[in-house]
VOMAR-358381 format. One record per residue (C-alpha): residue number from 0; residue in three letters; chain; x, y, z. Coordinates in steps of 0.001 Angstrom, whole numbers, padded with zeros to 6 digits. Example, Ala and Ser with C-alpha at 12.3 -4.5 7.8 and 13.67 -1.06 7.14 Angstrom:
# residues 2
+-----+------+-------+---------+---------+---------+
!  nr ! rest ! kette !       x !       y !       z !
+-----+------+-------+---------+---------+---------+
!   0 !  ala !     A !  012300 ! -004500 !  007800 !
!   1 !  ser !     A !  013670 ! -001060 !  007140 !
+-----+------+-------+---------+---------+---------+
***
This chain:
# residues 186
+-----+------+-------+---------+---------+---------+
!  nr ! rest ! kette !       x !       y !       z !
+-----+------+-------+---------+---------+---------+
!   0 !  unk !     A !  010027 !  013616 !  008611 !
!   1 !  unk !     A !  009613 !  010899 !  005928 !
!   2 !  unk !     A !  005612 !  010362 !  005621 !
!   3 !  unk !     A !  002618 !  008328 !  003337 !
!   4 !  unk !     A ! -000595 !  008074 !  003390 !
!   5 !  unk !     A ! -002171 !  003884 !  003388 !
!   6 !  unk !     A ! -004421 !  001506 !  003940 !
!   7 !  unk !     A ! -003338 ! -001044 !  006429 !
!   8 !  unk !     A ! -004193 ! -004782 !  005330 !
!   9 !  unk !     A ! -006232 ! -006902 !  007446 !
!  10 !  unk !     A ! -004753 ! -009962 !  009619 !
!  11 !  unk !     A ! -006081 ! -012519 !  007187 !
!  12 !  unk !     A ! -004578 ! -010810 !  003770 !
!  13 !  unk !     A ! -001343 ! -010227 !  006016 !
!  14 !  unk !     A ! -001165 ! -013814 !  007087 !
!  15 !  unk !     A ! -001640 ! -014943 !  003570 !
!  16 !  unk !     A !  000313 ! -012487 !  002106 !
!  17 !  unk !     A !  003567 ! -013701 !  004684 !
!  18 !  unk !     A !  002734 ! -016972 !  003738 !
!  19 !  unk !     A !  003102 ! -016593 !  000026 !
!  20 !  unk !     A !  006122 ! -014693 !  000819 !
!  21 !  unk !     A !  007793 ! -017792 !  002105 !
!  22 !  unk !     A !  006440 ! -019879 ! -000606 !
!  23 !  unk !     A !  008277 ! -017823 ! -003134 !
!  24 !  unk !     A !  011458 ! -017633 ! -001214 !
!  25 !  unk !     A !  011249 ! -021865 ! -001433 !
!  26 !  unk !     A !  010819 ! -021727 ! -004892 !
!  27 !  unk !     A !  014184 ! -019793 ! -005293 !
!  28 !  unk !     A !  012851 ! -015926 ! -005690 !
!  29 !  unk !     A !  015657 ! -013951 ! -003504 !
!  30 !  unk !     A !  013676 ! -010816 ! -002081 !
!  31 !  unk !     A !  013708 ! -008473 !  001030 !
!  32 !  unk !     A !  010290 ! -009343 !  001714 !
!  33 !  unk !     A !  007998 ! -006723 !  002836 !
!  34 !  unk !     A !  007654 ! -007528 !  007104 !
!  35 !  unk !     A !  004253 ! -008624 !  007700 !
!  36 !  unk !     A !  003404 ! -005582 !  010368 !
!  37 !  unk !     A !  004690 ! -003390 !  007623 !
!  38 !  unk !     A !  001834 ! -004828 !  004521 !
!  39 !  unk !     A ! -000288 ! -001697 !  003381 !
!  40 !  unk !     A ! -001800 ! -000692 !  000323 !
!  41 !  unk !     A ! -000001 !  002973 ! -000154 !
!  42 !  unk !     A ! -002830 !  005898 ! -001459 !
!  43 !  unk !     A !  000375 !  008612 ! -001789 !
!  44 !  unk !     A !  003939 !  008557 ! -000991 !
!  45 !  unk !     A !  005241 !  012212 !  000697 !
!  46 !  unk !     A !  008395 !  012038 !  001211 !
!  47 !  unk !     A !  010512 !  013775 !  003567 !
!  48 !  unk !     A !  007733 !  016991 !  004648 !
!  49 !  unk !     A !  008058 !  019226 !  007971 !
!  50 !  unk !     A !  005671 !  018187 !  010871 !
!  51 !  unk !     A !  003673 !  021131 !  010440 !
!  52 !  unk !     A !  002644 !  020081 !  007039 !
!  53 !  unk !     A !  002080 !  016559 !  008375 !
!  54 !  unk !     A ! -000226 !  017774 !  010967 !
!  55 !  unk !     A ! -002333 !  019816 !  008509 !
!  56 !  unk !     A ! -002631 !  017214 !  005952 !
!  57 !  unk !     A ! -003825 !  014738 !  008887 !
!  58 !  unk !     A ! -006452 !  017438 !  009591 !
!  59 !  unk !     A ! -007684 !  017154 !  005786 !
!  60 !  unk !     A ! -007472 !  013642 !  005790 !
!  61 !  unk !     A ! -010066 !  013518 !  008771 !
!  62 !  unk !     A ! -012565 !  015718 !  006703 !
!  63 !  unk !     A ! -012591 !  013093 !  003955 !
!  64 !  unk !     A ! -012969 !  010021 !  006392 !
!  65 !  unk !     A ! -016033 !  012258 !  007538 !
!  66 !  unk !     A ! -017584 !  011748 !  004400 !
!  67 !  unk !     A ! -016248 !  008107 !  003404 !
!  68 !  unk !     A ! -017958 !  005016 !  003776 !
!  69 !  unk !     A ! -016213 !  001599 !  004022 !
!  70 !  unk !     A ! -015723 ! -000550 !  000756 !
!  71 !  unk !     A ! -014384 ! -003814 !  000202 !
!  72 !  unk !     A ! -011404 ! -004871 ! -001578 !
!  73 !  unk !     A ! -009756 ! -008597 ! -003350 !
!  74 !  unk !     A ! -006181 ! -008717 ! -003074 !
!  75 !  unk !     A ! -004387 ! -011082 ! -005105 !
!  76 !  unk !     A ! -002857 ! -012310 ! -008555 !
!  77 !  unk !     A !  000997 ! -011317 ! -008655 !
!  78 !  unk !     A !  002554 ! -008931 ! -010602 !
!  79 !  unk !     A !  006447 ! -007337 ! -011081 !
!  80 !  unk !     A !  007389 ! -004083 ! -011569 !
!  81 !  unk !     A !  008592 ! -003452 ! -013864 !
!  82 !  unk !     A !  006187 ! -005702 ! -015901 !
!  83 !  unk !     A !  008627 ! -007107 ! -018475 !
!  84 !  unk !     A !  012083 ! -008202 ! -018371 !
!  85 !  unk !     A !  014006 ! -008348 ! -014869 !
!  86 !  unk !     A !  011527 ! -007892 ! -011807 !
!  87 !  unk !     A !  012258 ! -005059 ! -009035 !
!  88 !  unk !     A !  009635 ! -005102 ! -007293 !
!  89 !  unk !     A !  007002 ! -008195 ! -006428 !
!  90 !  unk !     A !  003463 ! -007234 ! -005497 !
!  91 !  unk !     A ! -000556 ! -008487 ! -005338 !
!  92 !  unk !     A ! -002915 ! -006767 ! -007362 !
!  93 !  unk !     A ! -006479 ! -005791 ! -006362 !
!  94 !  unk !     A ! -008931 ! -007341 ! -008416 !
!  95 !  unk !     A ! -011865 ! -006007 ! -006885 !
!  96 !  unk !     A ! -011880 ! -002576 ! -005080 !
!  97 !  unk !     A ! -009712 ! -000772 ! -007340 !
!  98 !  unk !     A ! -011410 !  001813 ! -008456 !
!  99 !  unk !     A ! -012742 !  002813 ! -005126 !
! 100 !  unk !     A ! -008912 !  002432 ! -003880 !
! 101 !  unk !     A ! -008158 !  005025 ! -006899 !
! 102 !  unk !     A ! -010736 !  007505 ! -005980 !
! 103 !  unk !     A ! -009525 !  007516 ! -002534 !
! 104 !  unk !     A ! -005645 !  007880 ! -004047 !
! 105 !  unk !     A ! -007255 !  010865 ! -006295 !
! 106 !  unk !     A ! -008722 !  012506 ! -003498 !
! 107 !  unk !     A ! -005522 !  012057 ! -000643 !
! 108 !  unk !     A ! -002965 !  013570 ! -003507 !
! 109 !  unk !     A ! -005381 !  016587 ! -003944 !
! 110 !  unk !     A ! -005189 !  016830 ! -000387 !
! 111 !  unk !     A ! -001436 !  016884 ! -000646 !
! 112 !  unk !     A ! -001373 !  019530 ! -003318 !
! 113 !  unk !     A ! -004195 !  021548 ! -001303 !
! 114 !  unk !     A ! -001313 !  021444 !  001834 !
! 115 !  unk !     A !  001479 !  022996 ! -000252 !
! 116 !  unk !     A !  002910 !  019300 ! -001803 !
! 117 !  unk !     A !  003524 !  018682 ! -005346 !
! 118 !  unk !     A !  000876 !  016443 ! -007382 !
! 119 !  unk !     A !  002196 !  012913 ! -007969 !
! 120 !  unk !     A !  002954 !  012595 ! -011274 !
! 121 !  unk !     A !  003738 !  008607 ! -011842 !
! 122 !  unk !     A !  000209 !  006852 ! -012513 !
! 123 !  unk !     A ! -001261 !  005220 ! -009354 !
! 124 !  unk !     A ! -001741 !  001910 ! -009564 !
! 125 !  unk !     A ! -003535 ! -000065 ! -006666 !
! 126 !  unk !     A ! -000887 ! -002899 ! -005166 !
! 127 !  unk !     A !  000399 ! -004662 ! -002093 !
! 128 !  unk !     A !  004274 ! -004608 ! -002399 !
! 129 !  unk !     A !  005355 ! -007963 ! -000981 !
! 130 !  unk !     A !  009356 ! -007750 ! -001877 !
! 131 !  unk !     A !  012198 ! -005894 ! -003195 !
! 132 !  unk !     A !  014121 ! -008468 ! -005693 !
! 133 !  unk !     A !  017700 ! -008640 ! -004292 !
! 134 !  unk !     A !  018860 ! -011883 ! -006453 !
! 135 !  unk !     A !  017425 ! -014594 ! -008573 !
! 136 !  unk !     A !  013700 ! -014392 ! -009233 !
! 137 !  unk !     A !  012496 ! -017302 ! -011154 !
! 138 !  unk !     A !  009840 ! -016800 ! -013260 !
! 139 !  unk !     A !  008342 ! -020099 ! -012728 !
! 140 !  unk !     A !  008053 ! -019444 ! -009039 !
! 141 !  unk !     A !  005800 ! -016510 ! -010049 !
! 142 !  unk !     A !  003916 ! -018148 ! -012393 !
! 143 !  unk !     A !  002480 ! -020915 ! -010224 !
! 144 !  unk !     A !  001588 ! -018255 ! -007490 !
! 145 !  unk !     A !  000135 ! -015407 ! -010150 !
! 146 !  unk !     A ! -003459 ! -015548 ! -009582 !
! 147 !  unk !     A ! -003626 ! -016440 ! -005955 !
! 148 !  unk !     A ! -005870 ! -014565 ! -004010 !
! 149 !  unk !     A ! -004892 ! -013707 ! -000634 !
! 150 !  unk !     A ! -008311 ! -012541 !  000663 !
! 151 !  unk !     A ! -010932 ! -009809 !  000891 !
! 152 !  unk !     A ! -010650 ! -007234 !  003185 !
! 153 !  unk !     A ! -013106 ! -004225 !  004399 !
! 154 !  unk !     A ! -011311 ! -000908 !  003817 !
! 155 !  unk !     A ! -012367 !  001487 !  006853 !
! 156 !  unk !     A ! -009361 !  003727 !  007537 !
! 157 !  unk !     A ! -006569 !  005021 !  006286 !
! 158 !  unk !     A ! -003394 !  005730 !  008141 !
! 159 !  unk !     A ! -000981 !  009077 !  007916 !
! 160 !  unk !     A !  002358 !  007347 !  008726 !
! 161 !  unk !     A !  005954 !  008520 !  009493 !
! 162 !  unk !     A !  008708 !  005829 !  008026 !
! 163 !  unk !     A !  011392 !  005786 !  009928 !
! 164 !  unk !     A !  014540 !  004217 !  007961 !
! 165 !  unk !     A !  016456 !  001884 !  009895 !
! 166 !  unk !     A !  019597 ! -000727 !  008824 !
! 167 !  unk !     A !  017284 ! -003526 !  009640 !
! 168 !  unk !     A !  014197 ! -002117 !  007730 !
! 169 !  unk !     A !  011517 !  000814 !  007936 !
! 170 !  unk !     A !  009380 !  001344 !  011024 !
! 171 !  unk !     A !  006216 !  002864 !  010150 !
! 172 !  unk !     A !  004791 !  005033 !  012871 !
! 173 !  unk !     A !  001140 !  005930 !  012834 !
! 174 !  unk !     A !  000795 !  009771 !  012873 !
! 175 !  unk !     A ! -003206 !  009483 !  012461 !
! 176 !  unk !     A ! -005660 !  006907 !  011646 !
! 177 !  unk !     A ! -008488 !  008612 !  009489 !
! 178 !  unk !     A ! -011651 !  006093 !  010223 !
! 179 !  unk !     A ! -014303 !  006446 !  007296 !
! 180 !  unk !     A ! -017424 !  007643 !  009195 !
! 181 !  unk !     A ! -019725 !  008743 !  006046 !
! 182 !  unk !     A ! -022233 !  008125 !  004013 !
! 183 !  unk !     A ! -021548 !  008585 !  000544 !
! 184 !  unk !     A ! -018740 !  007118 ! -001815 !
! 185 !  unk !     A ! -016267 !  009001 ! -004311 !
+-----+------+-------+---------+---------+---------+
***
């Protein structure tokens, strides 16, 4: 199973993000936009893992959820990967709450290693992927929306997803929803 762990985005942020995608499209940006229902903040991409490992990981994530308290993040400010040169990915950043998200991502990575997955070697960067550039990407379109704030949301759960790849785009299936029920932060 192809899996990842992520924080779902609120409906308000989802609507603002899809509106921004439409505006960028109208400004000439040609991208494969992430469908509104698929928008999320990735904590850890796991790749192909056996169902038994996903189940074990889900149980460990539940233990983490028992300790976690909900926290606020703000989504906004456009960026690209790579940051210079021809953009391949367009994303919105996390100008507030990124440290809490990063601490959560570190814990998810620690749990992934505990259940036998390799550790993540790339540095983690809090972001909401909006689209993958497939053609033209006028810099002026990105510059005019660079400071746009999409919203503020309460992070109160994380989800272990299965990603089913289809020619029309991926379908994300929630394998385990982990609510934050604790009284401490990381």
